matplotlib code that plots the C-alpha trace (Angstrom):
import matplotlib.pyplot as plt

x = [15.1, 12.6, 11.1, 9.9, 9.1, 5.4, 5.6, 7.2, 4.5, 1.7, 3.2, 3.7, 0.2, -1.2, 0.7, -0.3, -4.0, -3.9, -2.2, -5.0, -8.1, -7.2, -8.2, -6.0, -6.6, -7.0, -6.6, -5.1, -8.6, -9.2, -6.0, -7.1, -10.4, -8.5, -6.0, -8.9, -10.6, -7.3, -6.5, -10.0, -9.3, -6.3, -8.0, -10.2, -13.8, -16.0, -13.2, -13.2, -11.5, -13.4, -12.9, -11.7, -10.4, -9.7, -11.6, -10.5, -11.2, -10.5, -10.3, -13.8, -12.8, -13.2, -9.6, -8.6, -10.6, -9.0, -5.5, -6.2, -7.5, -4.6, -2.0, -0.9, 0.5, -0.4, 1.9, -0.4, -3.9, -3.4, -3.0, -5.3, -7.6, -11.0, -11.0, -13.6, -15.2, -12.7, -9.7, -11.1, -11.8, -8.2, -6.9, -9.1, -7.9, -4.2, -4.6, -6.3, -3.6, -0.9, -2.2, -2.1, 1.5, 2.5, 1.1, 3.1, 6.3, 5.9, 2.7, 4.2, 4.3, 0.6, -0.2, 1.5, -0.6, -3.8, -3.2, -2.1, -3.7, -7.3, -7.7, -6.1, -6.8, -5.8, -5.3, -4.3, -2.0, 1.2, 3.1, 4.2, 4.4, 2.6, 2.3, 1.3, 1.2, 1.1, -2.0, -3.8, -2.9, -3.9, -4.3, -2.2, -2.3, -1.2, -0.6, 0.3, 2.6, 1.4, 4.0, 3.3, 3.0, 1.4, 4.8, 4.9, 1.4, 2.5, 5.7, 3.8, 1.3, 4.1, 6.2, 3.4, 2.2, 5.7, 5.7, 2.5, 4.2, 7.2, 4.8, 3.2, 6.7, 7.9, 4.8, 5.3, 9.1, 10.4, 13.3, 14.8, 15.9, 14.8, 11.5, 10.8, 11.4, 14.9, 15.7, 14.9, 17.7, 20.6, 23.1, 20.7, 20.0, 21.3, 21.5, 18.4, 18.6, 15.8, 16.3, 19.9, 22.4, 19.8, 20.0, 16.7, 15.6, 17.0, 13.6, 12.7, 16.2, 15.5, 12.1, 13.5, 16.3, 13.8, 11.3, 14.1, 14.7, 11.4, 11.3, 14.7, 13.6, 10.3, 12.0, 14.7, 12.1, 10.7, 14.1, 14.4, 17.4, 16.6, 16.0, 18.6, 21.2, 19.9, 19.6, 22.4, 25.1, 22.8, 21.4, 24.9, 25.8, 22.6, 23.3, 26.9, 25.7, 23.0, 25.5, 27.4, 24.3, 23.9, 23.5, 20.2, 18.7, 17.2, 18.3, 15.4, 16.2, 19.8, 18.6, 16.6, 19.5, 22.1, 20.1, 19.5, 23.2, 24.5, 22.2, 23.1, 26.8, 26.9, 28.5, 26.6, 23.3, 21.5, 17.9, 17.2, 17.9, 15.1, 12.6, 13.5, 13.5, 9.9, 8.6, 11.6, 11.1, 14.5, 13.1, 9.5, 10.0, 11.3, 11.5, 12.1, 14.7, 13.1]
y = [-3.6, -0.8, -1.7, -5.1, -4.2, -4.4, -1.7, 0.7, -0.1, 0.5, 3.9, 4.9, 3.8, 5.9, 9.0, 8.2, 8.0, 11.1, 13.1, 12.1, 11.7, 14.4, 11.8, 9.9, 6.2, 5.9, 2.1, -0.7, -1.8, 1.6, 1.4, -0.8, 1.1, 4.4, 3.1, 2.0, 5.4, 7.0, 4.8, 5.0, 8.7, 7.6, 4.8, 5.2, 6.1, 3.0, 0.7, 1.1, -1.3, -3.1, -2.1, -5.6, -8.6, -8.7, -9.5, -12.0, -11.1, -12.6, -11.5, -10.0, -7.8, -4.0, -3.7, -5.5, -3.0, -0.2, -1.5, -1.9, 1.7, 3.1, 0.8, -0.7, -4.2, -4.9, -7.9, -9.4, -8.2, -8.1, -11.9, -13.0, -15.8, -16.7, -18.9, -21.5, -22.4, -25.2, -23.0, -20.1, -22.5, -23.8, -20.3, -19.4, -22.5, -21.7, -18.1, -19.2, -21.8, -19.2, -16.8, -19.7, -20.4, -16.7, -16.9, -20.0, -18.6, -15.4, -13.9, -10.4, -11.0, -12.0, -8.9, -6.8, -8.5, -8.1, -4.4, -3.6, -5.9, -5.3, -7.0, -10.0, -10.2, -13.6, -14.1, -16.8, -14.8, -16.8, -14.0, -16.1, -13.3, -10.4, -6.6, -3.7, 0.0, 3.2, 4.4, 1.1, 0.9, -2.4, -4.3, -7.3, -8.5, -12.2, -14.5, -17.9, -20.1, -23.6, -25.1, -22.7, -24.2, -22.6, -21.1, -19.3, -17.8, -16.8, -15.1, -13.2, -11.8, -10.7, -9.4, -7.1, -6.3, -4.9, -2.8, -1.1, -0.8, 0.9, 3.3, 4.2, 4.7, 6.8, 8.9, 9.6, 9.8, 10.5, 8.3, 10.3, 13.9, 13.7, 13.0, 9.6, 11.2, 12.4, 9.0, 7.3, 9.2, 6.9, 8.4, 7.7, 4.1, 1.2, -2.5, -4.6, -7.4, -9.3, -8.5, -9.5, -7.4, -4.8, -1.2, 0.2, 3.7, 4.2, 4.0, 0.8, -0.7, 0.0, -1.6, -4.7, -5.1, -4.6, -7.3, -9.8, -9.9, -11.4, -13.7, -15.2, -15.4, -17.2, -19.7, -20.4, -21.1, -23.9, -25.4, -24.1, -22.4, -21.4, -17.7, -17.6, -18.8, -16.5, -13.3, -13.4, -12.0, -9.8, -8.2, -7.4, -6.0, -3.9, -2.5, -1.6, 0.2, 2.1, 3.1, 5.0, 7.2, 8.0, 11.7, 11.0, 9.4, 11.3, 10.4, 8.0, 6.5, 6.0, 4.3, 1.8, 1.3, 0.9, -1.6, -3.7, -3.4, -4.5, -7.6, -8.5, -8.1, -10.6, -13.9, -16.2, -14.4, -14.2, -15.2, -15.3, -11.6, -11.0, -13.0, -11.3, -7.8, -8.2, -7.7, -6.2, -2.9, -1.9, -1.0, 0.0, 3.8, 6.6, 10.2, 12.4, 15.2, 18.5]
z = [12.5, 12.7, 9.3, 10.6, 14.2, 15.1, 17.8, 15.4, 12.8, 15.4, 16.4, 12.8, 11.7, 14.6, 13.3, 9.7, 10.6, 12.7, 9.9, 7.5, 9.8, 12.3, 14.9, 17.4, 17.7, 21.5, 21.6, 19.5, 18.5, 16.9, 14.9, 12.0, 11.5, 11.6, 9.0, 6.8, 7.1, 6.1, 3.1, 1.8, 1.2, -1.0, -2.8, -5.9, -5.3, -5.0, -3.9, -0.1, 2.3, 5.0, 8.6, 9.6, 7.7, 4.0, 0.8, -1.8, -5.4, -8.8, -12.4, -12.2, -9.3, -10.0, -8.9, -12.1, -14.2, -12.3, -12.9, -16.6, -16.9, -15.0, -16.6, -13.2, -13.1, -16.7, -16.7, -14.0, -15.0, -18.8, -19.4, -16.6, -17.8, -16.4, -13.2, -12.4, -9.0, -8.0, -8.9, -6.7, -3.9, -4.0, -4.0, -1.0, 0.8, 0.2, 1.3, 4.6, 5.2, 4.3, 7.0, 9.5, 8.4, 8.8, 12.4, 13.0, 11.7, 13.7, 15.2, 14.7, 10.9, 11.0, 13.1, 10.4, 7.7, 9.7, 10.1, 6.6, 4.1, 3.1, -0.3, -2.0, -5.7, -7.1, -10.9, -13.3, -15.4, -15.4, -13.8, -10.9, -8.4, -6.8, -6.7, -4.5, -5.2, -3.2, -5.0, -4.0, -0.3, 1.3, -1.9, -2.8, -6.4, -6.6, -9.6, -8.1, -10.0, -10.7, -8.4, -5.5, -2.0, 1.1, 1.9, -1.4, -0.8, 2.7, 1.5, -1.2, 1.3, 3.7, 0.8, -0.5, 3.0, 3.9, 0.8, 2.2, 5.6, 4.0, 2.2, 5.5, 7.1, 4.3, 4.4, 8.2, 8.2, 4.7, 3.9, 1.0, 0.3, -3.3, -5.2, -6.8, -10.2, -9.1, -7.5, -10.8, -12.7, -13.7, -11.3, -8.4, -9.1, -7.0, -7.2, -6.5, -4.0, -5.8, -9.5, -9.2, -11.1, -12.1, -11.1, -9.8, -8.7, -5.2, -3.4, -5.3, -4.5, -0.8, -1.0, -2.7, -0.1, 2.7, 1.5, 0.9, 4.7, 5.8, 2.8, 3.8, 7.4, 6.5, 4.2, 6.8, 9.4, 7.2, 6.6, 3.0, 1.5, -2.1, -1.4, 1.4, -1.1, -3.8, -1.9, 0.7, -1.6, -3.6, -0.5, 0.7, -2.7, -2.7, 0.7, -0.2, -3.3, -1.5, 1.2, -1.5, -1.9, 1.8, 1.1, -0.6, 2.5, 5.4, 9.0, 9.2, 5.8, 7.0, 10.1, 8.0, 5.6, 8.4, 10.4, 7.2, 6.2, 9.6, 9.5, 5.9, 6.4, 9.4, 8.5, 9.1, 8.7, 12.1, 11.6, 15.3, 15.3, 12.8, 14.7, 18.0, 16.4, 15.2, 18.7, 20.5, 22.3, 21.1, 17.7, 18.7, 19.0, 16.8, 17.7, 14.6, 15.0, 15.8]

ax = plt.figure().add_subplot(projection="3d")
ax.plot(x, y, z, "-o")
ax.set_aspect("equal")
plt.show()
């Protein structure tokens, strides 16, 4: 699938950075700095990303104040309580171990995270989940549940990282023929693969279906089945529902939808195909129609 392919992400990030910076990254080593320069023009003033690596923040991070002012992720930042030193140390440890686990599950997923994620803000808010937003590219908001294991941290980072990747892809190759406001109208909503049985704006439904794929893949790689069992049918239903609105997708959007639908409809689900597709040259290129 193009949406999970590292080669496609690299090509798309290069086009994204050129469109904003008016500079071509000449080497892979120049890609992340170019991406950071680009997203720093989109992020709030005074909240830049680092050229390499990522920063871990907590409830005293300026990102939390920004979210409160802009009313972003209020369910995460609103109830966040103060965290002490040992709690922060444990969060830091879990995040580092989660990155190692992502690398172990598939180096391509770690490469995606290293390219896209610049900040991880960890909060004790009881939300038991995460968040990312187009107006905060590179930032992962995370509220770990009390029972979270390293795999849960890893899946949250990949989940939110892919949302950022989809934002970049949609910026370079628009996926829809209508604006987000139009896609939010009742007649343009589609079933969510994650919020099972709920209709979401079409662009949100596509994102939900897309991020379900690596979560299922990661869990399967660790011999777990909770999300696989939970999402298999809902992902198929979501893809079927989105297919009824094909006229609202661009050719690129249909490509993303069709690849995901073909994978989801297979019985049994082929997780080897996901792992292979992350680095396969088959999905690495895309030439927009003239």
